[in-house]
C-alpha positions as CSV (number, residue, x, y, z in Angstrom):
1,M,-4.0,7.5,8.1
2,T,-1.1,7.1,5.8
3,L,-1.0,7.6,2.0
4,I,1.7,5.8,0.1
5,T,1.9,7.5,-3.4
6,G,3.4,6.3,-6.7
7,A,4.3,2.8,-5.7
8,D,4.2,-0.2,-8.1
9,V,1.6,-2.3,-6.4
10,I,1.8,-6.1,-6.6
11,R,-1.6,-7.8,-7.0
12,L,-2.4,-11.4,-7.4
13,D,-2.5,-11.3,-11.2
14,R,-0.7,-8.0,-12.2
15,I,1.5,-5.2,-11.1
16,E,-0.2,-1.7,-11.1
17,P,2.4,0.9,-11.7
18,N,2.4,4.4,-10.0
19,T,-0.5,3.5,-7.6
20,D,-1.6,5.1,-4.3
21,V,-2.5,3.1,-1.2
22,L,-4.3,4.5,1.8
23,I,-3.8,2.9,5.1
24,D,-6.1,3.6,8.1
25,G,-4.6,2.1,11.3
26,R,-3.9,-1.6,10.4
27,N,-6.3,-1.7,7.6
28,I,-6.1,-1.0,3.9
29,R,-8.7,1.5,3.1
30,A,-8.2,2.2,-0.7
31,I,-5.9,1.3,-3.4
32,G,-5.8,3.3,-6.7
33,A,-6.9,6.8,-7.8
34,G,-9.5,7.0,-5.1
35,A,-7.0,6.7,-2.4
36,G,-5.5,10.0,-3.0
37,E,-8.9,11.6,-3.2
38,I,-9.9,10.1,0.2
39,A,-6.6,11.3,1.8
40,D,-7.2,14.9,0.5
41,D,-10.0,15.1,3.0
42,T,-7.8,14.1,5.9
43,D,-4.4,15.0,7.5
44,A,-3.0,11.7,6.2
45,K,0.8,11.2,6.5
46,R,2.2,10.9,3.0
47,I,5.1,8.6,2.0
48,D,6.5,8.8,-1.5
49,G,6.6,5.3,-2.9
50,T,8.1,6.1,-6.3
51,G,10.4,3.4,-7.7
52,M,9.3,1.0,-4.8
53,Y,7.2,-2.2,-4.9
54,L,4.2,-2.5,-2.4
55,S,2.2,-5.8,-1.8
56,P,-0.8,-4.9,0.3
57,G,-2.1,-7.6,2.6
58,F,1.1,-9.8,2.0
59,I,1.8,-11.8,5.1
60,D,5.2,-13.5,5.4
61,M,4.4,-16.9,6.9
62,H,7.9,-18.5,6.8
63,F,9.7,-19.4,9.9
64,H,12.8,-21.3,11.1
65,G,12.4,-24.2,13.4
66,T,14.9,-26.4,15.2
67,G,13.4,-29.7,13.8
């Protein structure tokens, strides 16, 4: 598991400042205060996201074609 701490999380309708996100493999397990609490019970790798933006679940679908 990986815990990203203190990032500004971009949601569909708002930005949540100073928010934790817990990732388990390829899945988002928790966003918000509960993420840090869950991670405390594991040996999660911690990444300091302070001053960075994070958009969980965002998929970049753009591509370049030859037309």
